[in-house]
MIPAPA-502268 format. One record per residue (C-alpha): residue number from 1; residue in three letters; y, z, x. Coordinates in Angstrom, 2 decimals. Example, Ala and Ser with C-alpha at 12.3 -4.5 7.8 and 13.67 -1.06 7.14 Angstrom:
% MIPAPA-502268
<site 1; ALA; <-4.50; 7.80; 12.30>>
<site 2; SER; <-1.06; 7.14; 13.67>>
This chain:
% MIPAPA-502268
<site 1; MET; <18.00; 34.69; 43.55>>
<site 2; PRO; <17.19; 35.89; 40.13>>
<site 3; ARG; <16.63; 33.04; 37.50>>
<site 4; THR; <16.75; 33.17; 33.80>>
<site 5; LEU; <13.34; 33.03; 31.84>>
<site 6; ALA; <11.72; 29.55; 31.93>>
<site 7; ARG; <8.46; 28.21; 30.58>>
<site 8; VAL; <6.43; 27.60; 33.69>>
<site 9; HIS; <2.72; 28.46; 34.30>>
<site 10; GLU; <1.64; 30.77; 37.12>>
<site 11; ALA; <-1.62; 32.71; 37.20>>
<site 12; HIS; <-1.34; 36.62; 37.62>>
<site 13; GLN; <-4.21; 38.12; 39.53>>
<site 14; GLU; <-4.90; 41.51; 40.64>>
<site 15; THR; <-7.39; 42.40; 43.47>>
<site 16; GLN; <-9.11; 45.59; 44.14>>
<site 17; PHE; <-10.02; 46.71; 47.62>>
<site 18; VAL; <-13.57; 47.91; 48.01>>
<site 19; PRO; <-14.27; 49.78; 51.33>>
<site 20; GLN; <-17.27; 48.82; 53.27>>
<site 21; PHE; <-19.23; 51.19; 55.24>>
<site 22; GLN; <-21.88; 50.62; 58.10>>
<site 23; SER; <-25.14; 52.24; 56.87>>
<site 24; VAL; <-25.82; 55.50; 58.92>>
<site 25; ARG; <-29.46; 56.89; 58.98>>
<site 26; LEU; <-29.08; 60.56; 58.54>>
<site 27; GLY; <-32.85; 61.38; 58.33>>
<site 28; SER; <-33.52; 61.79; 62.04>>
<site 29; ARG; <-33.61; 65.49; 62.64>>
<site 30; SER; <-34.50; 65.22; 66.39>>
<site 31; ARG; <-31.65; 62.99; 67.21>>
<site 32; CYS; <-29.10; 65.06; 65.13>>
<site 33; ALA; <-30.59; 68.26; 66.65>>
<site 34; ARG; <-29.85; 66.74; 70.14>>
<site 35; ARG; <-26.40; 65.61; 69.10>>
<site 36; ALA; <-25.34; 67.88; 66.44>>
<site 37; SER; <-21.73; 68.01; 67.21>>
<site 38; VAL; <-21.66; 64.09; 67.14>>
<site 39; CYS; <-23.47; 63.94; 63.83>>
<site 40; ARG; <-21.12; 66.53; 62.30>>
<site 41; ALA; <-18.31; 64.45; 63.40>>
<site 42; ILE; <-19.60; 61.18; 61.95>>
<site 43; TRP; <-20.49; 62.86; 58.60>>
<site 44; THR; <-17.08; 64.46; 58.42>>
<site 45; SER; <-15.29; 61.32; 59.32>>
<site 46; ALA; <-17.18; 59.25; 56.89>>
<site 47; ALA; <-16.55; 61.67; 54.04>>
<site 48; LEU; <-12.81; 61.70; 54.79>>
<site 49; LEU; <-12.76; 58.02; 54.92>>
<site 50; LEU; <-14.70; 57.65; 51.65>>
<site 51; ALA; <-12.49; 60.06; 49.89>>
<site 52; ALA; <-9.31; 58.33; 51.29>>
<site 53; THR; <-10.25; 54.86; 50.31>>
<site 54; THR; <-12.01; 55.20; 46.95>>
<site 55; ALA; <-8.97; 56.19; 44.86>>
<site 56; GLN; <-9.69; 55.83; 41.06>>
<site 57; ALA; <-7.28; 54.51; 38.43>>
<site 58; GLN; <-6.31; 57.01; 35.99>>
<site 59; THR; <-6.45; 56.64; 32.15>>
<site 60; THR; <-4.46; 58.91; 30.00>>
<site 61; TRP; <-4.25; 59.26; 26.03>>
<site 62; LEU; <-0.96; 60.16; 24.59>>
<site 63; ASP; <-0.62; 62.08; 21.25>>
<site 64; ALA; <1.55; 59.77; 19.20>>
<site 65; THR; <0.26; 60.77; 15.80>>
<site 66; SER; <3.63; 61.74; 14.18>>
<site 67; GLY; <5.15; 58.47; 15.25>>
<site 68; THR; <8.18; 60.46; 16.77>>
<site 69; ASN; <6.46; 62.63; 19.67>>
<site 70; THR; <8.52; 63.37; 22.78>>
<site 71; ILE; <6.39; 63.73; 25.91>>
<site 72; SER; <8.09; 65.50; 28.85>>
<site 73; THR; <5.11; 65.21; 31.33>>
<site 74; ASN; <5.53; 63.66; 34.68>>
<site 75; PHE; <2.80; 61.21; 35.68>>
<site 76; THR; <1.87; 59.37; 38.75>>
<site 77; SER; <0.33; 56.01; 39.23>>
<site 78; GLY; <-1.25; 57.08; 42.57>>
<site 79; THR; <-2.23; 54.04; 44.63>>
<site 80; ALA; <-4.99; 52.71; 42.19>>
<site 81; GLY; <-2.87; 52.50; 39.09>>
<site 82; LEU; <-2.11; 54.44; 35.66>>
<site 83; THR; <-3.17; 53.30; 32.13>>
<site 84; LEU; <-1.49; 54.83; 29.14>>
<site 85; ASN; <-3.03; 54.59; 25.74>>
<site 86; MET; <-1.67; 56.20; 22.55>>
<site 87; GLY; <-3.80; 57.86; 19.88>>
<site 88; PHE; <-3.94; 59.29; 16.50>>
<site 89; TYR; <-5.27; 63.00; 16.65>>
<site 90; ALA; <-6.76; 65.10; 13.84>>
<site 91; ASP; <-7.32; 68.80; 14.05>>
<site 92; TYR; <-10.20; 70.22; 12.02>>
<site 93; LEU; <-11.59; 73.44; 10.58>>
<site 94; ILE; <-15.17; 73.26; 9.29>>
<site 95; VAL; <-16.83; 76.09; 7.58>>
<site 96; GLY; <-20.39; 76.12; 6.50>>
<site 97; GLY; <-21.70; 77.55; 3.29>>
<site 98; GLY; <-22.45; 81.25; 3.11>>
<site 99; ALA; <-26.08; 82.55; 2.47>>
<site 100; GLY; <-27.42; 84.43; -0.47>>
<site 101; GLY; <-27.98; 88.14; -0.25>>
<site 102; GLY; <-31.64; 89.53; -0.48>>
<site 103; SER; <-32.76; 91.30; -3.71>>
<site 104; ASN; <-34.19; 94.76; -4.34>>
<site 105; VAL; <-32.13; 96.88; -1.86>>
<site 106; GLY; <-31.55; 93.65; -0.04>>
<site 107; GLY; <-29.40; 92.75; 3.03>>
<site 108; GLY; <-26.07; 90.86; 2.82>>
<site 109; GLY; <-26.11; 87.03; 3.34>>
<site 110; GLY; <-24.81; 85.60; 6.58>>
<site 111; GLY; <-21.42; 83.99; 6.48>>
<site 112; GLY; <-21.23; 80.34; 7.32>>
<site 113; GLY; <-20.49; 79.01; 10.83>>
<site 114; VAL; <-16.91; 78.02; 11.82>>
<site 115; THR; <-16.04; 75.18; 14.04>>
<site 116; THR; <-12.52; 74.12; 15.11>>
<site 117; GLY; <-11.13; 71.45; 17.27>>
<site 118; SER; <-9.08; 68.38; 17.66>>
<site 119; THR; <-10.34; 64.86; 18.29>>
<site 120; LEU; <-9.02; 61.35; 18.61>>
<site 121; VAL; <-9.57; 59.18; 15.60>>
<site 122; SER; <-9.54; 55.43; 14.88>>
<site 123; ALA; <-8.82; 53.18; 11.97>>
<site 124; THR; <-12.35; 53.61; 10.43>>
<site 125; THR; <-14.13; 55.82; 7.62>>
<site 126; TYR; <-15.44; 59.02; 8.59>>
<site 127; ALA; <-18.05; 60.90; 6.65>>
<site 128; ILE; <-17.19; 64.56; 5.43>>
<site 129; VAL; <-19.95; 67.07; 4.20>>
<site 130; VAL; <-19.08; 70.33; 2.56>>
<site 131; GLY; <-21.91; 72.75; 2.40>>
<site 132; SER; <-22.83; 74.73; -0.73>>
<site 133; GLY; <-23.63; 78.45; -0.63>>
<site 134; GLY; <-27.13; 79.78; -0.77>>
<site 135; SER; <-28.53; 81.39; -4.00>>
<site 136; GLY; <-29.07; 85.18; -4.03>>
<site 137; GLY; <-32.67; 86.44; -4.06>>
<site 138; THR; <-34.36; 87.73; -7.24>>
<site 139; LEU; <-37.40; 90.01; -7.83>>
<site 140; GLY; <-37.63; 91.07; -4.37>>
<site 141; GLY; <-37.10; 87.69; -2.78>>
<site 142; GLY; <-34.65; 86.79; -0.05>>
<site 143; GLY; <-31.54; 84.83; -0.38>>
<site 144; SER; <-31.43; 81.26; 0.25>>
<site 145; ASN; <-29.74; 79.74; 3.31>>
<site 146; GLY; <-26.21; 78.19; 2.86>>
<site 147; ASN; <-25.73; 74.46; 3.78>>
<site 148; LEU; <-24.05; 73.06; 6.90>>
<site 149; SER; <-20.69; 71.25; 6.78>>
<site 150; SER; <-19.62; 68.46; 8.91>>
<site 151; ALA; <-16.62; 66.23; 9.64>>
<site 152; LEU; <-15.29; 63.97; 12.53>>
<site 153; SER; <-16.93; 65.38; 15.74>>
<site 154; GLY; <-17.88; 68.88; 14.47>>
<site 155; THR; <-20.38; 70.80; 12.34>>
<site 156; ALA; <-20.75; 74.27; 11.16>>
<site 157; GLY; <-24.20; 75.56; 10.06>>
<site 158; GLY; <-24.75; 77.39; 6.87>>
<site 159; GLY; <-25.40; 81.24; 6.90>>
<site 160; ILE; <-29.05; 82.44; 6.98>>
<site 161; GLY; <-30.56; 84.13; 3.77>>
<site 162; ALA; <-31.16; 88.00; 3.84>>
<site 163; THR; <-34.16; 89.82; 3.31>>
<site 164; ARG; <-33.77; 93.57; 3.69>>
<site 165; THR; <-32.35; 92.67; 6.96>>
<site 166; GLY; <-28.83; 91.22; 6.83>>
<site 167; GLY; <-28.92; 87.22; 7.40>>
<site 168; THR; <-27.30; 85.78; 10.51>>
<site 169; SER; <-24.25; 83.95; 10.26>>
<site 170; GLY; <-24.13; 80.23; 10.66>>
<site 171; SER; <-23.93; 78.30; 14.01>>
<site 172; PRO; <-22.25; 78.09; 16.36>>
<site 173; GLN; <-21.43; 81.79; 16.13>>
<site 174; SER; <-24.85; 82.96; 14.88>>
<site 175; ARG; <-23.83; 86.65; 14.62>>
<site 176; ALA; <-26.94; 88.85; 13.81>>
<site 177; GLY; <-27.26; 90.81; 10.48>>
<site 178; GLY; <-27.80; 94.54; 10.54>>
<site 179; ALA; <-31.33; 95.98; 10.05>>
<site 180; GLY; <-32.55; 97.41; 6.83>>
<site 181; TRP; <-33.33; 101.20; 6.41>>
<site 182; VAL; <-36.16; 102.73; 4.50>>
<site 183; ALA; <-36.77; 106.54; 4.26>>
<site 184; SER; <-39.95; 107.90; 5.84>>
<site 185; GLY; <-42.34; 109.23; 3.27>>
<site 186; VAL; <-39.78; 109.64; 0.48>>
<site 187; ASP; <-37.78; 107.33; -1.61>>
<site 188; GLY; <-34.61; 105.73; -0.27>>
<site 189; ALA; <-33.54; 102.48; 1.17>>
<site 190; ALA; <-30.44; 100.58; 2.29>>
<site 191; GLY; <-30.04; 96.70; 3.33>>
<site 192; GLY; <-28.25; 95.72; 6.48>>
<site 193; GLY; <-25.03; 93.96; 6.32>>
<site 194; GLY; <-25.02; 90.08; 6.83>>
<site 195; GLY; <-23.44; 88.59; 10.10>>
<site 196; GLY; <-19.87; 87.26; 9.83>>
<site 197; ALA; <-18.52; 84.42; 11.88>>
<site 198; PHE; <-16.75; 86.93; 14.06>>
<site 199; ALA; <-18.75; 90.10; 13.99>>
<site 200; THR; <-22.23; 91.19; 13.61>>
<site 201; GLY; <-23.47; 93.22; 10.35>>
<site 202; THR; <-24.14; 96.84; 10.63>>
<site 203; ASN; <-27.33; 98.50; 10.06>>
<site 204; GLY; <-28.22; 100.14; 6.80>>
<site 205; GLY; <-27.98; 103.91; 7.15>>
<site 206; THR; <-29.58; 107.10; 6.33>>
<site 207; ASN; <-29.20; 108.38; 2.90>>
<site 208; SER; <-29.17; 104.91; 1.45>>
<site 209; VAL; <-25.82; 103.65; 2.92>>
<site 210; GLY; <-25.73; 99.84; 2.89>>
<site 211; GLY; <-24.63; 98.05; 6.02>>
<site 212; ALA; <-21.22; 96.54; 6.02>>
<site 213; GLY; <-20.93; 92.64; 6.36>>
<site 214; GLY; <-19.47; 91.42; 9.66>>
<site 215; SER; <-16.02; 90.06; 9.47>>
<site 216; GLY; <-15.14; 86.37; 9.55>>
<site 217; THR; <-12.98; 84.66; 11.83>>
<site 218; THR; <-9.44; 83.57; 11.31>>
<site 219; SER; <-7.68; 80.17; 11.56>>
<site 220; THR; <-4.00; 79.04; 11.28>>
<site 221; ILE; <-4.75; 75.51; 10.69>>
<site 222; THR; <-2.94; 75.57; 7.18>>
<site 223; GLY; <0.13; 77.51; 8.76>>
<site 224; ALA; <-0.95; 80.94; 7.52>>
<site 225; THR; <-3.49; 83.14; 9.13>>
<site 226; ILE; <-6.52; 83.12; 6.96>>
<site 227; THR; <-10.10; 84.70; 7.47>>
<site 228; TYR; <-13.20; 82.72; 6.65>>
<site 229; ALA; <-16.92; 83.30; 6.55>>
<site 230; GLY; <-17.42; 87.11; 6.29>>
<site 231; GLY; <-21.03; 88.48; 5.88>>
<site 232; GLY; <-22.19; 90.16; 2.72>>
<site 233; GLY; <-22.68; 93.96; 2.52>>
<site 234; GLY; <-26.25; 95.56; 2.11>>
<site 235; GLY; <-27.30; 96.94; -1.09>>
<site 236; ASN; <-28.36; 100.63; -1.65>>
<site 237; GLU; <-31.07; 102.19; -3.87>>
<site 238; TYR; <-29.41; 105.15; -5.63>>
<site 239; THR; <-26.74; 104.83; -8.23>>
<site 240; ASN; <-25.41; 108.37; -7.61>>
<site 241; SER; <-25.85; 108.75; -4.04>>
<site 242; GLY; <-25.33; 106.72; -0.82>>
<site 243; ALA; <-23.00; 103.69; -0.94>>
<site 244; ALA; <-23.42; 99.92; -1.15>>
<site 245; GLY; <-22.26; 98.07; 1.98>>
<site 246; ALA; <-18.78; 96.45; 1.78>>
<site 247; GLY; <-18.56; 92.67; 2.43>>
<site 248; GLY; <-17.02; 91.62; 5.57>>
<site 249; ALA; <-13.33; 90.31; 5.56>>
<site 250; GLY; <-13.21; 86.55; 4.83>>
<site 251; GLY; <-15.16; 86.44; 1.61>>
<site 252; GLY; <-18.22; 88.63; 2.11>>
<site 253; GLY; <-19.63; 89.93; -1.24>>
<site 254; ASN; <-20.26; 93.70; -1.58>>
<site 255; GLY; <-23.81; 94.98; -1.94>>
<site 256; GLY; <-25.31; 96.10; -5.24>>
<site 257; GLN; <-25.10; 99.93; -6.03>>
<site 258; GLY; <-28.23; 101.87; -7.18>>
<site 259; PHE; <-30.64; 100.71; -9.84>>
<site 260; SER; <-29.03; 100.99; -13.20>>
<site 261; ASP; <-26.93; 98.48; -15.10>>
<site 262; SER; <-24.84; 95.73; -13.65>>
<site 263; ARG; <-23.84; 97.79; -10.61>>
<site 264; LYS; <-27.12; 96.84; -8.98>>
<site 265; ASN; <-26.30; 93.13; -8.66>>
<site 266; GLY; <-25.01; 92.14; -5.35>>
<site 267; ALA; <-21.53; 90.48; -5.45>>
<site 268; GLY; <-21.15; 86.75; -4.66>>
<site 269; GLY; <-19.14; 85.76; -1.65>>
<site 270; SER; <-15.61; 85.31; -2.90>>
<site 271; PHE; <-14.09; 82.86; -0.17>>
<site 272; TYR; <-15.03; 79.98; 1.85>>
<site 273; GLY; <-18.19; 80.65; 3.81>>
<site 274; GLY; <-18.57; 84.12; 2.51>>
<site 275; GLY; <-22.21; 85.64; 2.43>>
<site 276; GLY; <-23.50; 87.10; -0.74>>
<site 277; GLY; <-24.05; 90.96; -1.14>>
<site 278; GLY; <-27.50; 92.37; -1.10>>
<site 279; GLY; <-28.91; 93.64; -4.39>>
<site 280; GLY; <-29.36; 97.20; -5.38>>
<site 281; GLY; <-32.60; 98.92; -6.45>>
<site 282; PHE; <-35.08; 97.94; -9.00>>
<site 283; ASN; <-34.98; 94.24; -8.16>>
<site 284; GLY; <-31.29; 94.18; -8.14>>
<site 285; PRO; <-30.45; 90.43; -7.57>>
<site 286; GLY; <-28.69; 89.36; -4.31>>
<site 287; GLY; <-25.12; 87.53; -4.64>>
<site 288; THR; <-24.60; 83.93; -4.16>>
<site 289; GLY; <-23.05; 82.67; -1.06>>
<site 290; TYR; <-19.69; 80.89; -1.29>>
<site 291; ARG; <-19.41; 77.18; -0.46>>
<site 292; GLY; <-17.75; 75.98; 2.85>>
<site 293; VAL; <-14.64; 73.93; 3.39>>
<site 294; VAL; <-13.26; 71.23; 5.51>>
<site 295; ILE; <-9.50; 71.04; 6.43>>
<site 296; LEU; <-8.12; 68.29; 8.36>>
<site 297; ARG; <-4.57; 68.27; 9.91>>
<site 298; TYR; <-2.40; 65.80; 11.80>>
<site 299; SER; <1.18; 65.66; 12.77>>
<site 300; GLY; <3.81; 63.69; 10.78>>
<site 301; SER; <3.84; 62.34; 7.17>>
<site 302; SER; <0.86; 61.56; 5.02>>
<site 303; VAL; <-1.11; 58.32; 5.68>>
<site 304; GLY; <-1.89; 58.30; 2.08>>
<site 305; ASN; <-4.68; 59.33; -0.37>>
<site 306; VAL; <-7.38; 58.76; 2.08>>
<site 307; GLY; <-9.58; 61.82; 1.05>>
<site 308; GLY; <-9.34; 65.37; 0.02>>
<site 309; THR; <-6.48; 67.24; -1.52>>
<site 310; VAL; <-3.29; 66.13; 0.35>>
<site 311; THR; <-0.60; 68.89; 1.25>>
<site 312; SER; <2.03; 69.50; 3.68>>
<site 313; GLY; <1.64; 72.21; 6.19>>
<site 314; THR; <3.89; 75.27; 5.96>>
<site 315; GLY; <4.72; 78.07; 8.51>>
<site 316; THR; <3.40; 77.42; 11.95>>
<site 317; ALA; <1.98; 74.11; 10.52>>
<site 318; ALA; <5.27; 72.76; 9.43>>
<site 319; GLY; <5.64; 68.98; 9.96>>
<site 320; THR; <1.96; 68.45; 9.48>>
<site 321; THR; <-0.25; 66.91; 6.62>>
<site 322; LEU; <-3.36; 68.60; 5.53>>
<site 323; HIS; <-6.37; 66.93; 3.83>>
<site 324; THR; <-8.64; 69.77; 2.25>>
<site 325; TYR; <-12.19; 69.26; 0.82>>
<site 326; ASP; <-13.23; 72.41; -0.90>>
<site 327; SER; <-15.95; 71.18; -3.13>>
<site 328; ALA; <-19.46; 71.09; -2.07>>
<site 329; GLY; <-20.74; 67.62; -1.70>>
<site 330; SER; <-20.34; 64.48; 0.49>>
<site 331; PHE; <-16.86; 62.70; 0.71>>
<site 332; SER; <-14.86; 60.54; 3.22>>
<site 333; PHE; <-11.75; 60.37; 5.33>>
<site 334; ASN; <-10.92; 56.75; 5.08>>
<site 335; LEU; <-8.51; 55.41; 7.69>>
<site 336; SER; <-9.81; 51.93; 7.62>>
<site 337; SER; <-6.29; 50.64; 6.36>>
<site 338; LEU; <-4.30; 52.65; 8.83>>
<site 339; ASN; <-2.17; 50.34; 10.91>>
<site 340; LEU; <-1.99; 52.21; 14.32>>
<site 341; ASN; <0.50; 49.86; 15.71>>
<site 342; SER; <3.08; 50.61; 13.32>>
<site 343; ARG; <2.15; 54.41; 12.79>>
<site 344; LEU; <2.10; 55.62; 16.32>>
<site 345; GLY; <5.08; 56.10; 18.30>>
<site 346; ALA; <6.11; 58.28; 21.29>>
<site 347; THR; <9.14; 58.63; 23.75>>
<site 348; LEU; <8.30; 59.47; 27.39>>
<site 349; THR; <11.10; 61.56; 28.88>>
<site 350; GLY; <9.06; 62.43; 31.98>>
<site 351; THR; <8.96; 59.99; 34.95>>
<site 352; ILE; <6.08; 57.82; 36.52>>
<site 353; SER; <5.89; 57.76; 40.24>>
<site 354; GLY; <3.52; 56.31; 42.80>>
<site 355; THR; <2.68; 53.06; 44.51>>
<site 356; GLY; <0.13; 51.92; 41.87>>
<site 357; GLY; <0.85; 49.94; 38.65>>
<site 358; LEU; <1.20; 50.89; 34.91>>
<site 359; THR; <-0.83; 49.30; 32.23>>
<site 360; TYR; <0.25; 50.08; 28.73>>
<site 361; ASN; <-2.70; 49.55; 26.25>>
<site 362; GLY; <-1.04; 50.78; 22.97>>
<site 363; PRO; <-1.48; 50.88; 20.13>>
<site 364; GLY; <2.00; 51.69; 18.82>>
<site 365; THR; <5.46; 51.91; 20.58>>
<site 366; LEU; <5.96; 53.95; 23.79>>
<site 367; THR; <9.67; 54.20; 24.87>>
<site 368; LEU; <10.57; 54.79; 28.47>>
<site 369; SER; <13.49; 57.28; 28.40>>
<site 370; ALA; <13.70; 58.03; 32.03>>
<site 371; SER; <14.14; 55.81; 35.13>>
<site 372; ASN; <10.60; 55.48; 36.75>>
<site 373; THR; <10.00; 55.01; 40.60>>
<site 374; TYR; <6.40; 53.65; 40.74>>
<site 375; THR; <6.40; 50.45; 42.71>>
<site 376; GLY; <3.38; 48.81; 41.42>>
<site 377; PRO; <3.20; 45.98; 38.62>>
<site 378; THR; <3.83; 46.80; 35.10>>
<site 379; THR; <1.31; 45.25; 32.59>>
<site 380; VAL; <1.65; 45.34; 28.67>>
<site 381; ALA; <-1.68; 44.68; 27.31>>
<site 382; SER; <-1.25; 45.90; 23.80>>
<site 383; GLY; <1.18; 47.71; 21.57>>
<site 384; THR; <5.00; 47.76; 22.32>>
<site 385; LEU; <6.58; 49.19; 25.65>>
<site 386; ARG; <10.30; 49.75; 24.75>>
<site 387; PHE; <13.08; 50.61; 27.12>>
<site 388; GLY; <15.42; 53.61; 26.47>>
<site 389; GLY; <17.97; 52.35; 28.91>>
<site 390; SER; <18.67; 49.76; 31.50>>
<site 391; ASN; <16.27; 49.41; 34.60>>
<site 392; ARG; <13.70; 51.84; 33.52>>
<site 393; LEU; <11.52; 50.24; 36.08>>
<site 394; ALA; <12.09; 50.08; 39.77>>
<site 395; SER; <14.02; 47.23; 40.73>>
<site 396; GLY; <11.78; 44.23; 41.70>>
<site 397; ASN; <8.62; 45.42; 39.91>>
<site 398; ALA; <6.29; 42.66; 38.72>>
<site 399; ILE; <5.99; 42.55; 34.94>>
<site 400; ALA; <2.98; 40.97; 32.97>>
<site 401; VAL; <2.78; 40.75; 29.28>>
<site 402; SER; <-0.65; 39.92; 28.10>>
<site 403; GLY; <-1.02; 40.64; 24.61>>
<site 404; GLY; <1.51; 43.32; 23.74>>
<site 405; SER; <5.34; 43.27; 23.37>>
<site 406; LEU; <8.03; 44.26; 25.95>>
<site 407; ASN; <11.11; 45.30; 24.04>>
<site 408; LEU; <14.08; 45.58; 26.29>>
<site 409; ASN; <15.86; 47.26; 23.31>>
<site 410; GLY; <19.32; 45.75; 24.07>>
<site 411; PHE; <19.27; 46.66; 27.76>>
<site 412; SER; <18.45; 44.88; 30.96>>
<site 413; GLN; <16.05; 44.91; 33.82>>
<site 414; ALA; <15.79; 43.38; 37.23>>
<site 415; ALA; <12.23; 42.46; 37.95>>
<site 416; GLY; <10.18; 40.68; 40.42>>
<site 417; GLN; <7.60; 38.12; 39.19>>
<site 418; VAL; <7.38; 37.95; 35.35>>
<site 419; THR; <4.32; 36.61; 33.62>>
<site 420; LEU; <3.80; 36.16; 30.04>>
<site 421; THR; <0.30; 34.90; 28.93>>
<site 422; SER; <0.52; 36.08; 25.30>>
<site 423; GLY; <2.67; 38.53; 23.26>>
<site 424; THR; <6.47; 38.91; 23.37>>
<site 425; ILE; <9.32; 39.67; 25.55>>
<site 426; ALA; <12.50; 40.23; 23.54>>
<site 427; GLY; <15.64; 42.31; 22.81>>
<site 428; GLY; <17.63; 42.32; 26.09>>
<site 429; SER; <18.31; 40.78; 29.50>>
<site 430; LEU; <15.41; 40.38; 31.83>>
<site 431; SER; <16.01; 38.88; 35.32>>
<site 432; GLY; <13.10; 38.15; 37.74>>
<site 433; THR; <12.32; 36.40; 41.06>>
<site 434; SER; <9.93; 33.90; 39.22>>
<site 435; PHE; <8.56; 33.26; 35.80>>
<site 436; ALA; <5.19; 32.24; 34.65>>
<site 437; VAL; <4.92; 31.56; 30.89>>
<site 438; SER; <1.56; 30.03; 29.57>>
<site 439; ASP; <2.02; 31.32; 25.84>>
<site 440; GLY; <3.76; 33.93; 23.77>>
<site 441; LEU; <7.26; 34.50; 22.51>>
<site 442; VAL; <10.42; 34.91; 24.54>>
């Protein structure tokens, strides 16, 4: 008969079955050759038995960054159990610095590399590096490489400086620049276009037509579709014939035109990661590459002034917070003061089935909205496991609280053995077949 909660001590222990197999020697070819069907049967039976008896416990991380996420996925605890953790996830866009264009009918500088992704972050400080753009070449010299950018778990290389050949874009894309062109036996030359983060640069063409810079790649991290890291255009030799190469979409600078006045100067990159344009004739200087950028994004309201320029996402990024680092140099994303237990929260509307148990490891508050049917024990090791209704667990499930909090949220639950070694059980009516309380709050 269920009893009310009382302070009695009883140890809770889980055991794991480890299958034991008799060693089978498989190296005797003569014996197996004589008894091939028997050996195949032994091997097949052993493999099936091993697969059936070595079930592994599952560990799953839930995105609870906003504090109000709803998760509709259905889970199973299998036979070995399911562990749920909650995490704070940040998306990132990392753009390396664009490279400088070459001088004296030079190629366009390569655009910076572009890296995107999402990663689990913790309450610590992360280093952020934004790479500067490379300088343009002068007096017949090549352009300088752009510098790499890095943040969280990603890096993006700087573009490669151009000679007459366009520079290669930064890693991880590494798109090649176009080849330069020189007339045979007569005057005339054109620089190749620099590689962009999305496309290669084109070759310099006959009649002194500079190669076009490769286009950059797009990202919607801010909520708008924006192109980054285009390659610079190649320069051309003549003022009144031929044409300078156009910079690639995403901030690539145009090539310099001809050999007189300022038109021979390659244009600098004009947006994050853009390569500089190649210079024109008579030592026209190459353009400077544009610096990179790092943009971090996470769901929900701002966690504070922890680094970069803080803004709210718009469009497809509505409901998110952005931290933008758009000056070259070293910075930080400082989450050391972030309280993940109070920030993180999610409601599980899906169900958990199976014969294994559930361990909730936190941090933050996970609300069980649906009635779950798994029959193994429920363990709250950290964070808060909250009920969204009565009997969210199968009747008779063992419950152990060993450092976290079980919040019944005003509802009731019929349980089997209830064990409290540390933490809290509160907020409703919990009946059980037995109780063991060594420490904690009821």
